[in-house]
N, CA, C and O atoms as a DFTB+ gen file, in Angstrom:
304 C
 N C O
     1  1     -15.602      -4.680       1.663
     2  2     -14.896      -4.446       0.419
     3  2     -13.797      -5.480       0.255
     4  3     -13.182      -5.910       1.230
     5  1     -13.560      -5.870      -0.975
     6  2     -12.534      -6.858      -1.263
     7  2     -11.155      -6.249      -1.090
     8  3     -10.940      -5.068      -1.365
     9  1     -10.235      -7.065      -0.634
    10  2      -8.846      -6.664      -0.467
    11  2      -7.992      -7.448      -1.444
    12  3      -8.310      -8.590      -1.775
    13  1      -6.914      -6.844      -1.905
    14  2      -5.961      -7.534      -2.764
    15  2      -4.801      -7.967      -1.891
    16  3      -4.181      -7.138      -1.224
    17  1      -4.504      -9.252      -1.890
    18  2      -3.416      -9.800      -1.092
    19  2      -2.079      -9.435      -1.724
    20  3      -1.814      -9.835      -2.857
    21  1      -1.215      -8.676      -1.012
    22  2       0.070      -8.295      -1.595
    23  2       0.995      -9.484      -1.824
    24  3       1.989      -9.358      -2.538
    25  1       0.688     -10.630      -1.234
    26  2       1.512     -11.823      -1.412
    27  2       0.925     -12.766      -2.462
    28  3       1.282     -13.944      -2.500
    29  1       0.043     -12.269      -3.300
    30  2      -0.634     -13.099      -4.289
    31  2       0.349     -13.806      -5.209
    32  3       1.437     -13.302      -5.487
    33  1      -0.051     -14.980      -5.673
    34  2       0.779     -15.720      -6.622
    35  2       0.236     -15.614      -8.040
    36  3       0.857     -16.124      -8.973
    37  1      -0.915     -14.960      -8.223
    38  2      -1.465     -14.763      -9.561
    39  2      -0.571     -13.770     -10.302
    40  3      -0.484     -12.609      -9.903
    41  1       0.101     -14.212     -11.383
    42  2       1.057     -13.321     -12.051
    43  2       0.425     -12.054     -12.625
    44  3       1.051     -10.995     -12.605
    45  1      -0.798     -12.143     -13.133
    46  2      -1.461     -10.962     -13.672
    47  2      -1.776      -9.945     -12.589
    48  3      -1.545      -8.748     -12.759
    49  1      -2.305     -10.434     -11.473
    50  2      -2.621      -9.554     -10.354
    51  2      -1.347      -8.964      -9.772
    52  3      -1.289      -7.774      -9.462
    53  1      -0.342      -9.790      -9.627
    54  2       0.936      -9.309      -9.070
    55  2       1.500      -8.188      -9.947
    56  3       1.968      -7.171      -9.435
    57  1       1.455      -8.374     -11.255
    58  2       1.945      -7.360     -12.195
    59  2       1.156      -6.062     -12.040
    60  3       1.738      -4.980     -11.959
    61  1      -0.174      -6.175     -11.999
    62  2      -1.020      -4.990     -11.852
    63  2      -0.797      -4.301     -10.502
    64  3      -0.812      -3.072     -10.418
    65  1      -0.592      -5.093      -9.452
    66  2      -0.335      -4.530      -8.130
    67  2       0.978      -3.755      -8.122
    68  3       1.045      -2.655      -7.572
    69  1       2.012      -4.313      -8.721
    70  2       3.306      -3.629      -8.766
    71  2       3.205      -2.338      -9.577
    72  3       3.790      -1.322      -9.203
    73  1       2.470      -2.374     -10.679
    74  2       2.266      -1.160     -11.477
    75  2       1.475      -0.116     -10.693
    76  3       1.794       1.072     -10.734
    77  1       0.446      -0.563      -9.983
    78  2      -0.359       0.366      -9.193
    79  2       0.488       1.004      -8.091
    80  3       0.409       2.211      -7.863
    81  1       1.290       0.198      -7.415
    82  2       2.182       0.741      -6.386
    83  2       3.130       1.777      -6.975
    84  3       3.370       2.822      -6.370
    85  1       3.665       1.486      -8.151
    86  2       4.605       2.402      -8.801
    87  2       3.949       3.736      -9.145
    88  3       4.636       4.750      -9.271
    89  1       2.631       3.743      -9.298
    90  2       1.917       4.969      -9.641
    91  2       1.518       5.806      -8.427
    92  3       1.023       6.923      -8.579
    93  1       1.731       5.275      -7.234
    94  2       1.450       6.061      -6.034
    95  2       2.556       7.096      -5.830
    96  3       3.696       6.868      -6.235
    97  1       2.230       8.225      -5.209
    98  2       3.295       9.155      -4.817
    99  2       4.273       8.439      -3.875
   100  3       3.875       7.548      -3.125
   101  1       5.526       8.825      -3.916
   102  2       6.567       8.136      -3.151
   103  2       6.221       8.009      -1.671
   104  3       6.420       6.941      -1.091
   105  1       5.715       9.057      -1.049
   106  2       5.427       8.999       0.386
   107  2       4.324       7.984       0.698
   108  3       4.378       7.319       1.733
   109  1       3.338       7.858      -0.169
   110  2       2.279       6.866       0.037
   111  2       2.790       5.466      -0.269
   112  3       2.512       4.528       0.477
   113  1       3.532       5.319      -1.358
   114  2       4.083       4.009      -1.731
   115  2       4.976       3.470      -0.617
   116  3       4.901       2.289      -0.278
   117  1       5.816       4.324      -0.050
   118  2       6.719       3.896       1.012
   119  2       5.941       3.447       2.240
   120  3       6.243       2.400       2.814
   121  1       4.951       4.216       2.647
   122  2       4.160       3.866       3.827
   123  2       3.373       2.578       3.610
   124  3       3.332       1.721       4.492
   125  1       2.750       2.437       2.445
   126  2       1.986       1.223       2.137
   127  2       2.911       0.010       2.102
   128  3       2.570      -1.046       2.634
   129  1       4.062       0.154       1.488
   130  2       5.003      -0.964       1.390
   131  2       5.478      -1.393       2.772
   132  3       5.500      -2.585       3.079
   133  1       5.856      -0.435       3.602
   134  2       6.341      -0.781       4.941
   135  2       5.259      -1.436       5.791
   136  3       5.514      -2.441       6.455
   137  1       4.059      -0.873       5.775
   138  2       3.000      -1.348       6.670
   139  2       2.220      -2.539       6.121
   140  3       1.923      -3.476       6.861
   141  1       1.890      -2.512       4.845
   142  2       1.017      -3.545       4.284
   143  2       1.789      -4.719       3.695
   144  3       1.326      -5.858       3.752
   145  1       2.945      -4.451       3.139
   146  2       3.704      -5.522       2.505
   147  2       4.755      -6.090       3.454
   148  3       4.948      -7.305       3.514
   149  1       5.438      -5.212       4.198
   150  2       6.511      -5.667       5.082
   151  2       6.048      -5.929       6.505
   152  3       6.810      -6.457       7.314
   153  1       4.809      -5.568       6.823
   154  2       4.229      -5.906       8.114
   155  2       4.619      -5.019       9.284
   156  3       4.393      -5.396      10.434
   157  1       5.197      -3.853       9.029
   158  2       5.516      -2.950      10.123
   159  2       4.239      -2.306      10.645
   160  3       3.289      -2.084       9.895
   161  1       4.231      -2.014      11.929
   162  2       3.111      -1.255      12.488
   163  2       3.265       0.197      12.050
   164  3       4.321       0.604      11.566
   165  1       2.211       0.960      12.223
   166  2       2.295       2.384      11.901
   167  2       3.364       3.059      12.756
   168  3       4.111       3.910      12.273
   169  1       3.431       2.671      14.033
   170  2       4.449       3.234      14.929
   171  2       5.856       2.926      14.427
   172  3       6.717       3.805      14.389
   173  1       6.080       1.671      14.041
   174  2       7.403       1.278      13.538
   175  2       7.757       2.036      12.266
   176  3       8.885       2.505      12.114
   177  1       6.801       2.159      11.356
   178  2       7.054       2.878      10.106
   179  2       7.363       4.347      10.379
   180  3       8.229       4.929       9.727
   181  1       6.667       4.945      11.333
   182  2       6.926       6.346      11.682
   183  2       8.354       6.519      12.185
   184  3       9.023       7.498      11.854
   185  1       8.817       5.562      12.987
   186  2      10.197       5.641      13.485
   187  2      11.199       5.447      12.354
   188  3      12.187       6.176      12.272
   189  1      10.954       4.473      11.485
   190  2      11.859       4.208      10.362
   191  2      11.945       5.423       9.446
   192  3      13.031       5.806       9.011
   193  1      10.803       6.023       9.157
   194  2      10.751       7.149       8.224
   195  2      11.040       8.492       8.892
   196  3      11.235       9.502       8.215
   197  1      11.065       8.495      10.225
   198  2      11.297       9.712      11.006
   199  2      10.265      10.794      10.663
   200  3      10.597      11.954      10.422
   201  1       8.995      10.357      10.653
   202  2       7.879      11.272      10.419
   203  2       6.810      10.999      11.479
   204  3       6.822       9.939      12.104
   205  1       5.891      11.938      11.688
   206  2       4.850      11.738      12.701
   207  2       3.951      10.531      12.393
   208  3       3.706      10.191      11.236
   209  1       3.476       9.908      13.456
   210  2       2.583       8.760      13.337
   211  2       1.353       9.097      12.501
   212  3       0.948       8.302      11.654
   213  1       0.766      10.243      12.724
   214  2      -0.424      10.641      11.968
   215  2      -0.164      10.735      10.477
   216  3      -1.042      10.436       9.667
   217  1       1.037      11.150      10.114
   218  2       1.402      11.243       8.700
   219  2       1.468       9.857       8.078
   220  3       1.013       9.657       6.952
   221  1       2.032       8.902       8.803
   222  2       2.092       7.524       8.304
   223  2       0.679       6.988       8.114
   224  3       0.370       6.411       7.071
   225  1      -0.172       7.171       9.100
   226  2      -1.550       6.674       9.006
   227  2      -2.270       7.281       7.807
   228  3      -2.969       6.579       7.076
   229  1      -2.098       8.577       7.609
   230  2      -2.731       9.253       6.474
   231  2      -2.194       8.719       5.155
   232  3      -2.964       8.457       4.231
   233  1      -0.873       8.555       5.060
   234  2      -0.266       8.073       3.824
   235  2      -0.702       6.649       3.496
   236  3      -0.943       6.329       2.332
   237  1      -0.805       5.795       4.509
   238  2      -1.268       4.422       4.287
   239  2      -2.727       4.437       3.842
   240  3      -3.091       3.753       2.885
   241  1      -3.554       5.202       4.523
   242  2      -4.976       5.268       4.176
   243  2      -5.177       5.759       2.746
   244  3      -5.907       5.143       1.970
   245  1      -4.537       6.855       2.404
   246  2      -4.689       7.408       1.055
   247  2      -4.123       6.462       0.000
   248  3      -4.723       6.276      -1.058
   249  1      -2.980       5.873       0.286
   250  2      -2.378       4.940      -0.664
   251  2      -3.253       3.721      -0.898
   252  3      -3.439       3.293      -2.037
   253  1      -3.791       3.163       0.178
   254  2      -4.668       1.990       0.042
   255  2      -5.937       2.323      -0.724
   256  3      -6.397       1.525      -1.540
   257  1      -6.503       3.487      -0.471
   258  2      -7.709       3.896      -1.204
   259  2      -7.413       4.028      -2.698
   260  3      -8.216       3.602      -3.528
   261  1      -6.284       4.605      -3.039
   262  2      -5.907       4.734      -4.449
   263  2      -5.672       3.362      -5.073
   264  3      -6.077       3.117      -6.209
   265  1      -5.014       2.461      -4.328
   266  2      -4.779       1.111      -4.848
   267  2      -6.099       0.380      -5.081
   268  3      -6.256      -0.307      -6.090
   269  1      -7.042       0.521      -4.160
   270  2      -8.348      -0.126      -4.323
   271  2      -9.016       0.326      -5.610
   272  3      -9.592      -0.484      -6.336
   273  1      -8.940       1.622      -5.892
   274  2      -9.542       2.143      -7.123
   275  2      -8.816       1.608      -8.351
   276  3      -9.450       1.224      -9.333
   277  1      -7.484       1.583      -8.295
   278  2      -6.704       1.119      -9.447
   279  2      -6.890      -0.372      -9.706
   280  3      -6.792      -0.825     -10.847
   281  1      -7.159      -1.133      -8.649
   282  2      -7.254      -2.592      -8.770
   283  2      -8.693      -3.093      -8.651
   284  3      -8.914      -4.281      -8.418
   285  1      -9.652      -2.217      -8.805
   286  2     -11.067      -2.575      -8.627
   287  2     -11.499      -3.729      -9.523
   288  3     -12.344      -4.530      -9.122
   289  1     -10.949      -3.832     -10.707
   290  2     -11.337      -4.904     -11.634
   291  2     -11.020      -6.284     -11.070
   292  3     -11.703      -7.252     -11.404
   293  1     -10.006      -6.394     -10.227
   294  2      -9.624      -7.685      -9.649
   295  2     -10.551      -8.105      -8.520
   296  3     -10.579      -9.280      -8.155
   297  1     -11.302      -7.181      -7.964
   298  2     -12.167      -7.480      -6.820
   299  2     -13.508      -8.066      -7.242
   300  3     -14.295      -8.476      -6.389
   301  1     -13.780      -8.111      -8.541
   302  2     -15.076      -8.613      -8.998
   303  2     -15.014     -10.068      -9.379
   304  3     -16.024     -10.644      -9.785
């Protein structure tokens, strides 16, 4: 499956990515931002957020799946 690079320089994609992130629930947006955009490991994000590791993994997984659906048009 195609991935959207969070560091993209395409202004249209960047705009759509930021809008898609804004539409995620806060707990998913925070986990995705820390792990996928800021490069923290799941363990590091769990410590920063003071939540269980499994919760971080679930939030990242669900957030990424939602982002993939929202940004599917860019993957074609």
